FINUSE-782602 format. One record per residue (C-alpha): residue in one letter; y, x negated, z. Coordinates in steps of 0.05 Angstrom, whole numbers, padded with zeros to 5 digits, always signed. Each point is the difference from the previous one (the first is absolute). Example, Ala and Ser with C-alpha at 12.3 -4.5 7.8 and 13.67 -1.06 7.14 Angstrom:
2
A-00090-00246+00156/S+00069-00027-00013/
REM end
This chain:
379
M+01102+01091+00587/E+00067+00013-00033/R-00029-00004-00071/L-00055+00050+00019/K+00053+00050+00019/E+00030-00004-00070/I-00064+00023-00035/E-00002+00073-00020/D-00042+00045+00044/N-00065+00029-00029/S+00003-00049-00059/I-00057-00049+00015/D-00073+00013-00019/A-00030-00057+00041/I+00021-00056+00046/F-00036-00066+00011/A+00027-00039+00059/D-00018-00070+00022/P+00043-00006+00063/P+00004-00060+00046/Y-00065-00010+00037/F+00036-00039+00055/L-00053-00054+00001/S+00043-00062-00012/N-00013-00035+00066/G-00012-00072-00020/G-00074+00007-00016/I-00036-00038-00055/S-00042+00019-00060/V-00028-00031-00064/Q+00032+00005-00069/S-00027-00036-00061/G-00043-00043+00045/K+00059-00022+00043/Q+00019+00018+00071/V+00064+00042+00001/C+00041+00038+00051/V-00007+00076-00002/D+00074+00012+00012/K+00029+00041-00057/G+00073+00002+00019/E+00049+00024+00053/W-00012+00072-00023/D-00073-00005+00023/K+00011-00030+00069/G-00032+00043+00053/G+00047+00043+00043/T-00014+00039+00063/P-00048+00060-00005/E+00061+00045+00009/Y+00037-00032-00058/I-00061+00003-00046/Y-00010+00074+00016/A+00074+00017-00011/F+00003-00039-00065/N-00062+00035-00030/L+00022+00068+00024/R+00068-00007-00032/W-00021-00021-00070/L-00057+00050-00003/E+00048+00054+00023/L+00048-00018-00057/C-00057-00001-00052/R-00028+00069+00014/P+00055+00043-00030/K+00001-00043-00063/L-00071+00020-00017/K-00014+00061-00042/E-00036+00055+00038/N-00067-00024-00027/G+00018-00074+00006/T-00040-00053+00036/I+00014-00066+00034/W-00043-00063+00007/I+00015-00051+00055/S-00036-00067+00006/G-00010-00040+00064/T-00044-00035+00050/H-00011+00013+00074/H+00068-00031+00012/N+00036+00062-00026/I-00046+00051-00030/H-00017+00039+00064/V+00074+00009+00014/V+00010+00025-00072/M-00056+00051+00011/R+00034+00026+00063/C+00066+00006-00036/L-00030+00038-00059/Q-00032+00051+00046/E+00064+00009+00041/L+00041+00011-00064/G-00045+00055-00027/Y-00036-00038-00056/K-00074+00017-00010/V-00044-00062-00001/L-00051+00004-00057/N-00038-00066+00003/T+00001-00069+00030/I-00021-00047-00056/T-00032-00066+00020/W+00019-00053-00051/Q-00055-00052+00004/K+00024-00065-00032/T-00056-00033-00039/D+00033-00069+00008/P+00029-00005+00071/P+00022-00068+00027/P-00043-00029+00055/N+00017+00009+00074/L+00017-00070+00024/S-00004+00014+00075/C-00073+00023-00004/K+00015+00044+00060/Y+00002+00066-00038/F-00036+00036-00056/N+00032-00018-00067/F+00060+00044-00016/S-00020+00030-00068/T+00030+00070+00001/E+00064+00038+00000/L+00009+00075+00012/I+00038+00048-00044/I+00017+00069+00028/W+00007+00055-00051/A+00038+00062+00023/R+00034+00059-00032/K+00068+00030+00015/N-00022+00068+00023/Q-00057+00026+00043/K-00013+00060-00044/V+00025-00017-00070/T-00056-00032-00040/H+00010-00069-00031/K-00016-00033-00067/F-00067-00035-00001/N-00032-00022-00065/Y-00070+00008+00026/E-00036-00005-00067/T+00039-00064-00018/M-00021-00033+00065/K-00072+00023-00012/Q+00001-00031-00069/L+00027-00065+00028/N-00058+00000+00050/G-00055+00008-00052/G-00008+00075+00003/T-00006+00008+00076/Q+00051+00018+00053/M+00045-00058+00017/T-00003-00019+00074/D+00056-00022+00046/V-00023-00073-00003/W+00029-00038-00060/R-00024-00069-00019/I+00058-00032-00037/P+00019-00074-00005/S+00066-00027+00027/V+00058-00019-00046/S-00022-00044-00058/K+00037-00056-00037/W+00014+00044-00060/E+00043+00044+00045/K+00046-00057+00021/T+00025-00027-00066/C+00072+00019+00018/G-00005-00023+00072/K-00033+00027+00063/H+00015+00041+00062/P-00033-00019+00067/T-00029+00069+00010/Q-00011+00019-00073/K-00052+00054-00013/P-00048-00004-00059/L+00014+00042-00061/R-00072+00023+00002/L+00013+00034+00066/L+00062+00036-00024/Y-00036+00019-00065/R-00051+00040+00040/I+00051+00031+00047/I+00046+00023-00057/L-00058+00029-00041/A-00025+00037+00062/C+00062+00042+00014/T+00049+00001-00059/H+00005+00020-00073/E+00036-00034-00058/G+00075+00010+00006/D-00001+00007+00077/T+00048-00039+00044/I-00025-00049+00052/L+00042-00029+00057/D-00013-00066+00037/P+00050-00009+00058/F-00025-00071+00013/A-00005-00021-00072/G-00004-00076+00007/S-00016-00028-00069/C-00010+00071-00027/T-00075+00000-00010/T+00002+00076+00008/G+00051+00005-00055/I-00038-00045-00048/A-00064+00041+00010/A+00039+00065-00006/N+00035-00019-00065/L-00064-00026-00031/L-00032+00067+00015/G+00059+00041-00027/R+00032+00018+00066/K+00073-00009+00023/F+00018-00044+00059/I+00053-00007+00054/G-00003-00062+00043/I+00041-00021+00061/D-00001-00067+00035/Q+00045-00041+00046/S-00011-00064-00039/E+00041-00014-00062/E-00046-00058-00015/Y-00062+00043-00003/L+00034+00055-00038/Q+00020-00051-00053/L-00074-00020-00003/G-00017+00073-00011/I+00051+00004-00056/R-00031-00061-00034/R-00068+00033+00005/K+00029+00063-00031/E+00030-00041-00057/E-00068-00034-00010/I-00035+00067-00015/S+00053+00019-00051/D-00041-00042-00047/P-00055+00048-00026/Q-00053-00055-00003/T+00013-00021+00072/A+00000+00072+00023/E-00066+00013-00035/R-00031-00064+00030/L+00023+00018+00071/L-00023+00072-00006/K-00069-00024-00021/K-00002-00051+00056/M+00019+00048+00055/S-00049+00053-00024/E-00058-00050+00001/N-00019-00004+00072/P-00056-00052+00006/E-00034+00048+00048/E+00000+00060-00047/V-00059+00033-00035/T-00019-00031-00067/V-00029+00022-00067/L-00054-00033-00042/V+00025+00003-00072/N-00059-00008-00048/H-00003-00002-00075/A-00061+00031-00032/K-00024+00018-00070/P+00007+00075-00016/E-00075+00015+00005/T-00008-00042+00063/R+00060+00033+00033/F-00028+00069-00016/L-00067-00019+00032/M+00034-00031+00061/I+00038+00064+00013/E-00063+00042-00010/K-00040-00042+00049/G+00058-00016+00048/I-00015-00075-00006/C+00050-00053-00020/Y-00029-00068-00014/L+00028-00067-00023/R-00030-00068-00008/A-00003-00047+00059/G+00017-00073-00008/E+00050-00043-00036/S-00009+00028-00071/E+00057+00034-00036/G+00007+00072+00022/S-00025-00013+00071/L+00035+00029+00059/Q+00058-00043+00023/V-00012+00000+00075/T+00070-00001+00029/P+00030+00021+00066/G-00007+00075+00005/F-00072+00005-00024/E-00023+00019+00070/K+00049+00059+00000/M-00025+00029-00065/R-00006+00076+00002/Y+00011+00020-00073/V-00027-00016-00069/L+00042+00007-00063/L-00040-00001-00065/H+00032-00010-00068/T-00016-00023-00071/N+00049-00048-00032/G+00054+00027+00046/D-00012+00073-00022/D-00034+00061+00032/A+00010-00027+00070/Q-00030+00042+00055/L+00003-00010+00076/F-00058+00013+00046/R-00011-00007+00075/I-00054-00047+00024/R-00055+00036+00037/K+00012+00006+00075/G-00025-00058+00040/K+00024-00069+00018/E+00066-00018-00035/G-00011-00044-00060/S-00075+00005+00005/F-00041-00018-00061/Q-00070-00022-00019/I-00030-00054-00043/W-00050+00025-00052/N-00039-00039-00051/K-00004+00017-00073/E-00066+00036+00006/T+00025+00048+00054/L+00060+00020-00044/E-00046+00012-00059/K-00041+00048+00043/H+00065+00041+00008/G+00010+00003-00076/F+00049-00057-00008/H-00008-00058-00049/P+00032-00062+00032/E+00003-00061-00045/H+00039-00057+00029/A-00026-00018+00070/L-00061+00000+00046/Y+00037+00033+00058/Y+00054+00054+00005/I+00046+00028+00053/V-00012+00074+00007/V+00051+00048+00032/P-00021+00073+00009/F+00056+00052-00007/E+00012+00075+00002/N+00001+00020-00073/T+00054+00053+00005/P+00065-00031-00029/L+00062-00001+00043/D+00072+00013-00021/Y+00048-00059+00003/S+00073+00000-00018/K+00013-00070-00027/H-00033-00030-00061/P+00009-00075+00001/N-00009-00041-00063/L-00073-00020-00003/R+00006-00037-00066/Q+00013-00069+00027/R-00038-00048-00045/I-00061-00028+00036/N+00013+00044+00060/T-00016+00061-00041/Y-00072-00023-00004/R-00005-00029+00070/A-00011+00041+00063/Q+00057-00007+00048/I+00020+00020+00071/R+00067+00035+00001/P+00039+00035+00055/L-00003+00076+00003/S+00076+00002-00005/D-00006-00024-00073/F-00029+00068-00017/I+00031+00052+00046/G+00071-00017-00020/L+00032+00022+00065/K+00075+00016+00000/
REM end
């Protein structure tokens, strides 16, 4: 509370806050296949309803003047605290914009078998003022969602091993979650505040995306962990690896990247048909996780003249199997297999901002599934 008072008023573009949920009550859960206690620490022990309300009202009251007039705040929680947070926001004059449901794709099992499995957390997004509009990078979110409006349900995995190389925090949030939040409401060079910084996941994501960060926490131990994480990303190769990792949500839309001869590529675009051989032969599609989320086709020749197209509307990742004779009826001259995977696409090319290296030895000639974030280059 005292450190919050020291921050200059109207200086913060966005706040992400992961306050105590007040759920440490001796319950049990599963972690890495082992039964563990859910208690996070003394700071998370449940208080009286009056204490929880007064606590949330106070820190939210201190945060509001720190935001710029168009600034926004994100607060995460579960039923243990989030409804109180909502009440406090409304009492203090914030305007609630959305309540995001973060659906974890890998939740631990519920051991009691007396409840539905706890697989979600809620994140309230609010702006400082009722009447002053806020930053929202709508087109960026639309791109991330495969060209359609992003909904308020986000399927994102929990924290992965690659995020814990310097140590771990008991309530650590995944970088992939902060990646999306930061891209939604800030621009490069903006300043983001996290008043419950923990191991500084918000700061790592912010710095990797070219934003500034201020973090506050009660625990010297966890702030030291955050500093180690910050030192880790001072290495350019580590920073590049983590940025790529956090932008590759396993749930995101994917792109079929297909090499074709110049004349074949021209005919594919004219007909709106992409085909590639089925089977184990060289050049066949490498069926990897993400194939079922395929919504785009990128055609290229030897890494050059790459063009991006949207797969025709229909079931995500849908495709057909044609034989050689059927393709010949459409003007193609397949040579290497009896059967082919056929993907119909809209033959109007789309703009994309990032041009990854497609000259990667054998992968240049082999169709691949790649995440959309490889091409849209979000910052």
